[in-house]
N, C-alpha and C positions, 0 to 999 in steps of 0.2 A: 672317381674310379679307377681304382688301376690295377687293372687284374695282371698277372706276372707268372712265371712257375710253375706254366704245362708240365704233370713229372708222372710218372706212373709209378705207384710205390709197394711194390710185389710184397714186402714184407706185412701189410696190414690189406694184400688185394685192393684195391684202389688206385685211381685216378683222381690228379689231385689239382686244383686252382686255386693260384694266393688271390684274396682282393680285399685291400683295404686291409692288409695282414692280415685276415681271414680268412680259414679254412673252408672248401667246397668240396665235394669229393663225388665218385660213384664209383658202386661197390664191385666189384667182380670178380666174373673166375673163367679160365678160359682151359677149354679139354678139348684138345682132337685141332679142327679149328675152327670151332667157335668161341664167340665170343658172351659171355653170360651175363651181359647188367643187372644188379638187386636190386640196386638202391642209388637213389640220388637226395642230398644230406648238405641245405646253402644255407650259412648261419641265416636267420629272421633276418639284424639289418641290413642283409645282402637283397636279399628277396624280393623279387620283380622289378630289379634290377639287369637282368640280361643273362646275370653269373652261370646258371642252369644252363643255358640254352648255349653257351660257351663251351663249358665243360663236355657237354655231349656233343657239340658240334668239333672239337677236340677229340674223344674219346671216338666217335667215328671217322674222326684222319689215319686217325692212332689205325682203326681197324684193316682200314683200307692198304695201307701202306704195308701193311705186316699181313697180308691177306688169309685173316679172322672174318667170320660172318655174324654178325652181332642174332641174338639171340633176345630179343629186347623185354624181361620180365617185370622191369620198371616204368612204373603205367607214365613216365614224364619220358623218359628215353621214346617209348609208343607212341604218345605226343607228339613231340616234337619231331620221328622223324614221319610222322600220317602230316605232318603240315610242311615236309620238306622232302621233296620227292626225289629230289640229287644223291639225297642216299640211302634208298631202295637198292640201289645193285649189293649193297654190303650187308640186308638181311639172310637170313639162314634160310632157307630150304622151309619152306609150308610155313614160314609170315607173311601177311603181305598188309599194308594199308591203306 
């Protein structure tokens, strides 16, 4: 599997990553300094291969480098952050894993 082309698609309000020619995405909304992550979608043929984890990791890196605080409304994002304490610093106030 080849992961490529992580990008922020403002028109669709989603972060995207391509894997083997298929698109995985994480929907978002930004308000002030908050990045609300609402839904992660990975094609069924790519599930359990680390695509969602890589996508979330890239999005969290984007948040950190842009001074945004993450509000993890998506269950998978919350799960990922809970299992990767190195990202706890990007959590919005009031969210603790």
